ChimeraX commands (.cxc) that place a marker at each C-alpha (Angstrom):
marker #1 position -0.24,7.22,2.03 radius 0.5
marker #1 position 0.31,4.39,-0.44 radius 0.5
marker #1 position -1.93,1.44,-1.22 radius 0.5
marker #1 position -0.16,-1.56,-2.75 radius 0.5
marker #1 position -2.19,-4.21,-4.55 radius 0.5
marker #1 position -0.46,-7.34,-5.78 radius 0.5
marker #1 position -1.77,-9.78,-8.34 radius 0.5
marker #1 position 0.35,-12.87,-8.99 radius 0.5
marker #1 position -0.22,-15.37,-11.79 radius 0.5
marker #1 position 2.48,-18.00,-12.07 radius 0.5
marker #1 position 5.78,-16.20,-12.63 radius 0.5
marker #1 position 4.00,-12.92,-13.44 radius 0.5
marker #1 position 3.44,-10.28,-10.79 radius 0.5
marker #1 position 1.52,-7.03,-11.17 radius 0.5
marker #1 position 1.92,-4.45,-8.42 radius 0.5
marker #1 position -0.53,-1.54,-8.55 radius 0.5
marker #1 position 0.33,1.55,-6.55 radius 0.5
marker #1 position -2.19,4.14,-5.41 radius 0.5
marker #1 position -1.15,7.33,-3.65 radius 0.5
marker #1 position 2.30,8.84,-3.09 radius 0.5
marker #1 position 5.57,6.96,-3.37 radius 0.5
marker #1 position 7.80,9.07,-1.15 radius 0.5
marker #1 position 10.23,8.89,1.77 radius 0.5
marker #1 position 7.46,7.72,4.09 radius 0.5
marker #1 position 5.98,5.02,1.85 radius 0.5
marker #1 position 9.03,3.80,-0.13 radius 0.5
marker #1 position 10.18,1.37,2.63 radius 0.5
marker #1 position 6.71,-0.22,2.56 radius 0.5
marker #1 position 6.98,-0.88,-1.20 radius 0.5
marker #1 position 10.58,-2.06,-0.82 radius 0.5
marker #1 position 9.53,-4.69,1.74 radius 0.5
marker #1 position 6.58,-5.83,-0.40 radius 0.5
marker #1 position 8.81,-6.27,-3.44 radius 0.5
marker #1 position 11.62,-8.01,-1.54 radius 0.5
marker #1 position 9.19,-10.60,-0.22 radius 0.5
marker #1 position 7.42,-11.05,-3.57 radius 0.5
marker #1 position 10.05,-11.28,-6.31 radius 0.5
marker #1 position 11.28,-14.86,-5.78 radius 0.5
marker #1 position 10.53,-16.80,-8.95 radius 0.5
marker #1 position 8.98,-13.80,-10.74 radius 0.5
marker #1 position 10.12,-13.38,-14.36 radius 0.5
marker #1 position 7.65,-10.66,-15.40 radius 0.5
marker #1 position 7.05,-7.73,-13.07 radius 0.5
marker #1 position 4.59,-4.98,-13.94 radius 0.5
marker #1 position 4.39,-1.94,-11.71 radius 0.5
marker #1 position 1.20,-0.03,-12.51 radius 0.5
marker #1 position 1.44,3.57,-11.32 radius 0.5
marker #1 position -1.77,4.87,-12.91 radius 0.5
marker #1 position -3.01,6.07,-9.49 radius 0.5
marker #1 position 0.37,7.30,-8.21 radius 0.5
marker #1 position 0.36,11.08,-7.89 radius 0.5
marker #1 position 3.99,11.59,-6.89 radius 0.5
marker #1 position 7.31,9.76,-6.75 radius 0.5
marker #1 position 10.24,11.10,-4.69 radius 0.5
marker #1 position 13.91,10.14,-4.92 radius 0.5
marker #1 position 13.27,7.45,-2.29 radius 0.5
marker #1 position 10.55,5.97,-4.52 radius 0.5
marker #1 position 12.86,6.11,-7.54 radius 0.5
marker #1 position 15.51,4.24,-5.55 radius 0.5
marker #1 position 13.02,1.42,-4.82 radius 0.5
marker #1 position 12.09,1.19,-8.52 radius 0.5
marker #1 position 15.77,1.11,-9.47 radius 0.5
marker #1 position 16.45,-1.63,-6.94 radius 0.5
marker #1 position 13.53,-3.68,-8.31 radius 0.5
marker #1 position 14.84,-3.13,-11.86 radius 0.5
marker #1 position 18.29,-4.43,-10.86 radius 0.5
marker #1 position 16.74,-7.54,-9.31 radius 0.5
marker #1 position 14.55,-8.14,-12.36 radius 0.5
marker #1 position 17.50,-7.67,-14.76 radius 0.5
marker #1 position 18.90,-10.89,-13.27 radius 0.5
marker #1 position 15.69,-12.92,-13.43 radius 0.5
marker #1 position 13.38,-11.47,-16.08 radius 0.5
marker #1 position 11.91,-8.12,-17.00 radius 0.5
marker #1 position 10.12,-5.21,-15.37 radius 0.5
marker #1 position 7.72,-2.70,-16.91 radius 0.5
marker #1 position 6.39,0.48,-15.30 radius 0.5
marker #1 position 2.93,1.19,-16.71 radius 0.5
marker #1 position 0.54,4.14,-16.93 radius 0.5
marker #1 position 2.55,7.01,-15.41 radius 0.5
marker #1 position 0.74,10.35,-15.16 radius 0.5
marker #1 position 2.22,13.35,-16.99 radius 0.5
marker #1 position 3.70,14.61,-13.70 radius 0.5
marker #1 position 5.37,11.29,-12.93 radius 0.5
marker #1 position 6.56,10.95,-16.55 radius 0.5
marker #1 position 8.24,14.33,-16.16 radius 0.5
marker #1 position 10.00,13.12,-12.98 radius 0.5
marker #1 position 11.29,10.08,-14.91 radius 0.5
marker #1 position 12.50,12.33,-17.76 radius 0.5
marker #1 position 14.24,14.89,-15.53 radius 0.5
marker #1 position 16.01,12.22,-13.48 radius 0.5
marker #1 position 17.03,10.13,-16.49 radius 0.5
marker #1 position 14.95,7.20,-15.25 radius 0.5
marker #1 position 13.14,7.08,-18.62 radius 0.5
marker #1 position 16.39,5.66,-19.99 radius 0.5
marker #1 position 16.78,3.09,-17.21 radius 0.5
marker #1 position 13.22,1.81,-16.80 radius 0.5
marker #1 position 10.88,0.34,-19.39 radius 0.5
marker #1 position 7.90,2.70,-19.25 radius 0.5
marker #1 position 4.66,2.08,-21.12 radius 0.5
marker link #1:1,2 radius 0.2
marker link #1:2,3 radius 0.2
marker link #1:3,4 radius 0.2
marker link #1:4,5 radius 0.2
marker link #1:5,6 radius 0.2
marker link #1:6,7 radius 0.2
marker link #1:7,8 radius 0.2
marker link #1:8,9 radius 0.2
marker link #1:9,10 radius 0.2
marker link #1:10,11 radius 0.2
marker link #1:11,12 radius 0.2
marker link #1:12,13 radius 0.2
marker link #1:13,14 radius 0.2
marker link #1:14,15 radius 0.2
marker link #1:15,16 radius 0.2
marker link #1:16,17 radius 0.2
marker link #1:17,18 radius 0.2
marker link #1:18,19 radius 0.2
marker link #1:19,20 radius 0.2
marker link #1:20,21 radius 0.2
marker link #1:21,22 radius 0.2
marker link #1:22,23 radius 0.2
marker link #1:23,24 radius 0.2
marker link #1:24,25 radius 0.2
marker link #1:25,26 radius 0.2
marker link #1:26,27 radius 0.2
marker link #1:27,28 radius 0.2
marker link #1:28,29 radius 0.2
marker link #1:29,30 radius 0.2
marker link #1:30,31 radius 0.2
marker link #1:31,32 radius 0.2
marker link #1:32,33 radius 0.2
marker link #1:33,34 radius 0.2
marker link #1:34,35 radius 0.2
marker link #1:35,36 radius 0.2
marker link #1:36,37 radius 0.2
marker link #1:37,38 radius 0.2
marker link #1:38,39 radius 0.2
marker link #1:39,40 radius 0.2
marker link #1:40,41 radius 0.2
marker link #1:41,42 radius 0.2
marker link #1:42,43 radius 0.2
marker link #1:43,44 radius 0.2
marker link #1:44,45 radius 0.2
marker link #1:45,46 radius 0.2
marker link #1:46,47 radius 0.2
marker link #1:47,48 radius 0.2
marker link #1:48,49 radius 0.2
marker link #1:49,50 radius 0.2
marker link #1:50,51 radius 0.2
marker link #1:51,52 radius 0.2
marker link #1:52,53 radius 0.2
marker link #1:53,54 radius 0.2
marker link #1:54,55 radius 0.2
marker link #1:55,56 radius 0.2
marker link #1:56,57 radius 0.2
marker link #1:57,58 radius 0.2
marker link #1:58,59 radius 0.2
marker link #1:59,60 radius 0.2
marker link #1:60,61 radius 0.2
marker link #1:61,62 radius 0.2
marker link #1:62,63 radius 0.2
marker link #1:63,64 radius 0.2
marker link #1:64,65 radius 0.2
marker link #1:65,66 radius 0.2
marker link #1:66,67 radius 0.2
marker link #1:67,68 radius 0.2
marker link #1:68,69 radius 0.2
marker link #1:69,70 radius 0.2
marker link #1:70,71 radius 0.2
marker link #1:71,72 radius 0.2
marker link #1:72,73 radius 0.2
marker link #1:73,74 radius 0.2
marker link #1:74,75 radius 0.2
marker link #1:75,76 radius 0.2
marker link #1:76,77 radius 0.2
marker link #1:77,78 radius 0.2
marker link #1:78,79 radius 0.2
marker link #1:79,80 radius 0.2
marker link #1:80,81 radius 0.2
marker link #1:81,82 radius 0.2
marker link #1:82,83 radius 0.2
marker link #1:83,84 radius 0.2
marker link #1:84,85 radius 0.2
marker link #1:85,86 radius 0.2
marker link #1:86,87 radius 0.2
marker link #1:87,88 radius 0.2
marker link #1:88,89 radius 0.2
marker link #1:89,90 radius 0.2
marker link #1:90,91 radius 0.2
marker link #1:91,92 radius 0.2
marker link #1:92,93 radius 0.2
marker link #1:93,94 radius 0.2
marker link #1:94,95 radius 0.2
marker link #1:95,96 radius 0.2
marker link #1:96,97 radius 0.2
marker link #1:97,98 radius 0.2
marker link #1:98,99 radius 0.2
view
């Protein structure tokens, strides 16, 4: 299960994820982002409460990054050690801005 909380302020959008970002929940996040990114120049994805990210979840983050490259910037914040390791092993630490 994945809870998605969005907080928009002008052209800034913060998306907080809670739960697992996997094959089951990735489409949910993809839809939320697709419908929310118009006019956004600063996207923050806070994954402090995300326990796990699968390849499907990584694909959604990559897609969001590609969109944001054209219109602003994206930061992934607060990954757990486990999720940080997933980013490192997959090379996503080099693609995404992680804080």
